[in-house]
N, C-alpha and C positions, 0 to 999 in steps of 0.2 A: 417377631418373625414366626410364622406359623411351624409348627412342629411336624414334620412328615414322618409318617409311620412307614417304613419300607418291608413289605412283605414278600419281597423277591429273594432269591438265593444269593444275597451279596451284591453289592455293598450293603450294610446294614444301618439301621438307625444307630447313631453313636450315642454314648453316654456323655454327661457333662465333662467327667474327667478325661475322656479320651479326646473330645474336642478340645479342651483346654491344652492337653499335651502338643496338639498342633500349633500353639502359640508359644511354645518354648523358644528361647533365644536361637539365632542362626548359629550354625556350627558347622566346621569344615570335617568332612568324612575322613580326614587323614590326622585329626587330633586325637589324643589319648582320651578324651571325654568320651568320644565316639566309639573308640575301640572298647571302653569299659561297658558302654551301653550295650554295643552289640554282644559282648561276651555275656553280659546278664541276660539278655533276651534268648540267646543260643542255649544257656544253661536250664532256663526255665521250659524253652520248648523241649528239651531232652527229658524233662521230668513229669511232662503231662501223662504218660502212660509208663508203666513198668518198665525200667531199663537197666536191669541189674548189671553191675560191673561196667557201666558206662558203654554197653554192647553197641549202641547207635549214637551217631554224631548228627546234629542238626547243622545244615548249611543253608545260610540265608542269601537271597538275591534280591534285587530290584525287578519286579515284575510281576505279572498277575499268576493266578493258579496254573494256568496253562504254561507260562514259563517254566514252573516248577516241574510239571509233568514232562514237558519237552526236555528239560536239562536230565532227569532221571533216565527217560528213554534213550536220549542221544549218548548218555554216559555208561549205562549199564546194560542196555539190551545189545546182545551180541552180533558182531559183524559176521562170525562163522557160526552157522546153524540158525535156528529159527526161535522166535518168541511167539507163544501163544496168546492171543488176544480174545479175551471173552468180552463180547460185544452185545449188550442189550439195551443200548441208548446212544445218544449222540456222542458222549464222552469216550466210551469204549471205541466208537467208529472213528472219532477224532485220533486217537492213539495209533489205530491202524494206518490212518492218513500219514501221520508223523513217520512211522517205520517205512511207509513206501517212499516218502520224500528223502528219508535218509539213506535209501537203498539197503535196507536191512531185510533178511529173510523173516517171514512172518506167516502164521496161519490164523485166520479169523473164525472164531465160533460165533457166527452172527445168528441172533435170536430176535423173536419179536420183541419190541420194546417193552411191552406189558409182561413178558414172561420172565421167570427167575433162571439164573444159569442152569443149564442142563448139566448135571454132575455126571451122570452116565456118559454123555457125550464128550465131557471134558476128559474122563478116566480112558475112554476109548481112544482119544487122540494122544494122550500121554504114553499109554501101553503100546501103541503101534508105531509111533512117529518119534525115533531115538534123536532126530535132529532138533527137536524141541528143547532148549536149554532154560528157557525162563518163561514165565506166565505173567501177563498183565491183566489186572482187573479193576474196575471202578468199585470202590466201595458203596458209597452212596451215589447212584444214578439220578441225578436231579431232573433229567428227562421226563421221570415219571414219579419219582419220590421213593423208587424202591431201594431199599438197603439190602445189597447182596451178601449173601450168607458166606462171609469170609472164613468162618471156622471150618466149614465143609470144604471149601476150596483149598484152604491152608491145610486141611488134613491130607488132601490128594498131592499137594505140593510137597509135604514133607514124606508122604509114601514113595513118591517117584523122584524125590531129591530134586525138585524144581523150584528155585527161589521165586518168589512173588515180588513183582513190582506194582504197588497199589497206589491209585489216585485216589487219595484220602481228602481232597481239597475242601468237600462239602460234608465231611464227617469228623475230621479232626478236631477235638475237643468237645465233641457231644455224642460220639457214639463209641462203644467198646472196641478197643483195638488191642491185640494181643501179638506183641511184634514177634517175640522168639517161638511162641507156641505155634502161631501161624505161619511159619517160615518165611517171613517177611524180610526180604533183602533191603528194600528201600521203600518209602512212601513220599508222596509229594502233599504238601498243605498249602495254605494261604492264610494271610493276616484277617482278610476281610469277610470271613465266614463266621464259624462258630467261635472263633476268639474274640470278635468283635472289634477288631481294628479297622484301618482304612485300606483300600486298595494301594498297592505299591510294593509290599514284601511278601515274598513267597519263600518257601523252605523245602528242603528234601532232608528226612531222616534216613541214614544210611548206615549199614553195618560197619562199624570201626574197622574190622579186619580187612574189609574190600581195598582199602587203600594202600595196604601192604602187601596184599597177595594178588592184586590184579592190576592191569594197566587200563586206561580209559578206552572207550569204545567210540569216543565222540570225534565227530569231523568238525565240530564247532568250537569256537575259543569261550565265547560267552557262556554257553551251555554245557561247558566242561566241568563236571564237579570236582575234579582233581586240581583245578585251578583254585577253586574255593576252599578246598581242604587244605592247601598249603599254608595260609595264613590265619584262618578264622578260629584256631585255637586260642589266639590272642586277641580276636576280634578284628583283624585286618582283612579286608576284602580287596579282591583284585581289580574290582570295578567300582565306580561311583554307586553309593547306595542312596536310597531315599531317606535322608536325614529325618525329615518331618514324619514320614510314615513309620519309620523305627521309633520315634518318640511316641507315636500314637499305639503301636504294638506293645511297648513298654508299659504304658498305662492300662492298657487292655489286660495284659498278662497279670498285672497286679490286681485288677478286679477279679479275673478269673480265678486265681489263686485264693484270694480272700473268700469268694463265694463258694468254694469247696471243689474246685476242679472240674473235670469232664462230667463225673457222676452227678454232681448237683446242676450242671447245665443240662445234662440229659433230662433230669426229672423236671426241671423248670420248662424247657421246650414241650415235653410230653404233656405237662398241665395245661399249658396253652393251647396245644395242638387238640386235645381232647375237647376243650370247649368250642373250638371252631368247628371241629368235625360234628360234634353233637348237633350244633346249630344247623349245619348244612344238612345233616341227616333228617332232622325235623322238617326241613323243607323239600326233603325228596330229591335231594341232589346225590349223586352216585359217586362213590369212589372211582378212580380211574382204574386202580388195580382190583383184580378179582380176590386177591388175597391181602386185604388191607393191613393185617397184621405184620406183612412184610415191609411196611412203609417206614422210612426213617422218621424219628421224631423231628427233623429238621425241616421237612417239607413235605407236603401232600398233594397228588394232583386230583382234580375233580372234572367230572364231566359237565359240559355246559347244557343245560335243559333245553328242550324243545321251546322254540319262540323268544329264546333269549340269545344274545351275541356277546362274545368277549368284549368288544369295543364299548357297547353300552354299559356293561358291568365294570370295565375299568373306569370308564368316566364317571359313572356314579360314584365309585369308591374315590377316585382321585379328587373330586370335589370336596370330600371329607378328609383330605390328607392321608389316604391309604393307598398305596401302590401294590397292586397283585401282579401276578407274571403270567404271561400267555403260554400257550403249548409251543414248542419247537418243531420246525420243519413238518412232517407230515401230521403232527398233532396240532398245529396251528389252527385256531377256530374250533377246535373241538373240546379243548379242556381250558382250566384255568388252575394255576398253582398258588398255594399259599405257604409261606415259610414263617416260623416263629422265631427265628434268629434276632439277634440285636437286643438293643434296650428298650423292650416293649413291657409295658405296665398292665397289671390286672385291668386297670381302668380302658386301656386301649384296646384290649381285646373284648370287652364288654361292649364298648362302642363299635368294634368292627363287627361284632355279631348283630347288633342293631341295624347297621347299616346293609349287611348281607341280607337281612330278611326285607329290609326296604327294597332292595335292589332285586331280589330273586323271589319273591312272594308272588 
């Protein structure tokens, strides 16, 4: 069987041990063995970043990263008052759509997709609109590859005492996250991104004190985090979990911890990304972002040069078992994106660089 090298921002190319974990024996999700497995996964998710005093709880659910984001917004975005949504890409705008569909008040700071969040505009809104109770922001906006400056946004959140709700789906496990320092109330993540699991398990890290101090804001049963918080301390979920995906995440977290955690993964991604970006720069391919130092190590966007098309590039690389990613919405046909997540070897990247030269020279 040919080995497909996925360069899209999840799902990722699986390691042999994660693939093997999918073949573990069938197991009922209501058995003690699965409760123990889930508890182990939860405990390791809670330790990916500094979490002194068990200040944050991880709640796992069956679904995509979008499911985790929707559960976070559904449960924690206030019904009374507004949520400030910082939107400089598809996923910030998607969060605003979720709030609209939930009938919750919000104000959107909508920016050009290639721009960094406007800190002055954020502070202006926070200082003038007392109805804003919380702030939503995407950490790594894979629309462009930009890593939004959570440290600066978190400082404003702290100054104005507005908790952050963070979409960390494409950054969790590879980029720095300082939960308490950045005034994060909750963040959403997924198994099939930087943790190298398979699609099907998503999670939300939530301040532990929330469940005692507040009540849910959710009008949904499945997306109500309070439902998950009731039993998951002992591994019990209120709804059916994807057993096979949990097995895969278990194996992926074992590899993640053995490799050195998020700092090691960050360095690995960066090393691979530098090789790709150097090759593309030699070919005269321009970065999508004018300040490429703000690009996440997870993914970068590049402009399609004149005389070339995404379809032709995709086909040429696909023939060599590499899958690159197109631009979304208004960037479709203008850019291509390359992620260095997953079980990618040095030899894979060297081969990729050769094929990029062949396709784009």
